[in-house]
N, C-alpha and C positions, 0 to 999 in steps of 0.2 A: 640487549634490548630491554627497556623497562617494561614492567607488567602493565596489563590493562588497568586504567584508573578506576577506582571504586570509591564510593562516598562512605567514609567511616564517620562514626559519631565524633571522634576526635577532630577530624578534618572539618566537619561542619561547625564545631564549636570555635574553630580558629577564624571562621569567616562570619562576620555579622551580616553580610549581604549575600543571600542565596544566589542572586543573579551573577555576582562576581565569581562565586564558586562554580557555577555552571559554565561560565566562560573559560575558567581555568581548566576544568575537566575536558572541555571540548578541545582546547589547544593541546593539552597533553595527549588526548586520543589521536589528534591529527598528527602529532610528532611520531607517535608509535606506529601509525599506519604508514607514514612516509618511510620510516626505517625498514618496515617489513617489505615495502615495495622495492626498495633498493636491494634487499636480499633476494627477492624474487628475480629481479633483473640480472643479478649475478648468477643465479641458478640456471638461467636459460642462456648463459654465455654472452650476455650483453654487458656493456660498460656503462654503469650509471653516471660516470663522469664525462661521457661524450656530450657534445653540444646539444644534440637533439633530445637528450634524456635528462639533462641537468635539473630541470624543474618538474619533470614528470612525476616523481614521488609526491611532491607537495600538491600538484594539480589533481592527481588521482585521489589523494587523501581527502581533499575538499569535495571532490565529486562524490566519493563513496559516502561521506557524511551527509551530503544532500540526498543521495539515493535512499538513505536509510533514516531520514529525519523523522519518519513516522514513529520511531521508538520514543521520541521525546514529546509526542503529542497525545492528547486525550480527547476522546470523542465529546465528552461533556464541555470541554473548553471550545471545541470547534463549533458545536451547536449553539452555545452561548445564548440559551433561552429563546432561540428563534423558532419557537413552537407556539402556534396560535389556535385558539378555539374557533372552529369552523364546522358547520353542519353540512359537510360534503361527504357523501358516502360512496362516491364512484372512484374508479381506479385513477391513481396519479402515477405517471411514468416520466422518468427522465432517461432518455436513451442515448446511445453513442457517446458515453463518457469515456474519454481517452484515458488509458491506463498504461503506466510504465512501472514495471517492477523488476526485481532481481530474483532469479531462481536460486533457492538456497542450496541446491545440489551442486551447481557448477559456477555460481556467481556470474551467470550470464543473464542478460535482459530477456524478459518476455513482455510483449506489448500487444495492445488490442483495445477492445471497447467493452464497456460494461453497461448493462441496462438494468435500471432499478425501478421497481414499481411497488406501490403499497395501496391499501384501501383504508382510508382514515376511520377512526373510531371517535369522532368528536374533535380531533385536533389534526392540524396539518403542520408540516415543517417547511421552512424556507427552502426553495428548490435548490439553491446553490449548495445547501448543506449536504445534500445527497452526494454531490460530486466531491465535496470536502471529506466526507466520511470515507468514500472510496479511496481518496488520496492518502488518508492517514494509514490505512492498512496496506496500500500498495507500496508505500515508501518504507518497506521493511523487507528483510529476506523472506521469501514466500514460496509457496507452491500455489498454483491456480485454484486447486480445489479448496484449500483452506481460506484463501483470500475471498473467494465467492461467499463462503459460509460466514466468515467474520463480518463482512459488510451487512449481510442479511440479519444476523443476530444483533448487531449493534443498532440497526434501525429499529428492530423489534423492541429492544430494551429502552431506547430513549423516547419512543413515540407511542408504544403500545397500540399499534393499529390492529385492524381486523386480520390483516395478512400482509406478508412481504414476499416479493419475488425478485431474485437477482439472477441474471444470466450474464456470463462473460465469454467472449470469443477472443482468442489470443494466438499469436505466433511466438514460438519459443526458439531462441537462437541456439539453445543446447541441442535442438533437433535439426537445426539448419546448418550451423557452422561445424558441427562435430557429429559423432554417432551415425545415425541413419541418413543424415543429410537430406531430409525431405523439405524442400523449400516452399511447397504449396500447402503443407499440412496446417490445419487450424484446429485448435482444441477448444471445445465448448463445455462449460460447466454451468450448473444451475443449483440454486437453493430456494426452495419454496416453503413458506411457513404459514400457519393459520389457515385462512380461507383459501389461499392459493393451493395449499396442500390438500385440503378437504374437498374442494370443488373442482372437478375436471374442467367444467365449462369456463370458470373464472381463470383457471391456469391457461387454458388454450387461448382465451381472449388476450391475455398478456403476451403469450408467445407469438400470436399473430400480429399484435400491434408493434412488437419490437422486431419483427421480421425473421424470427427463428423458424416458425412453422411455414416452410416454403415448399 
């Protein structure tokens, strides 16, 4: 099996078009993943050549690259200057953002909802950008605790608001399909920064509005 592709200075110099180089690396990575999946199928006593599995390695490789596409995305590109001067100093919340991510410990999905709130400090951000920021970090190998924190700190960095609060509720298939097998368990994580961390009343208002304080 060929090694994981990396971008060397020599390789970059051979390509005048960075986009073409990116496509080449993606295809190379996809081939490597496909080869690895065939090996995995053989290791579990399956036959990669049987009809139902013939195209599975390629399908899985494409799916995995989609599940982890956040590695190739930057928050600054996602925000794309969608920050606007506005003298609004009350809480802004986008709740129930659907999240699909992959547990880095078992490579199994965890899914749920994220609630993001912030208090502006002279500027607001396009509402869809909050969901897009969450998408960037969820489309990587993750643990829920880090995902929650990364979204909060990313918003704090790009917007410099008075405060940021992020809460995530999720179900982890690594707890459902294996291990303890608890099908009804929900994991809740939070990260509060700035005024949400300093002011209990503000924090509780956010938790009440997103429905966590029940």
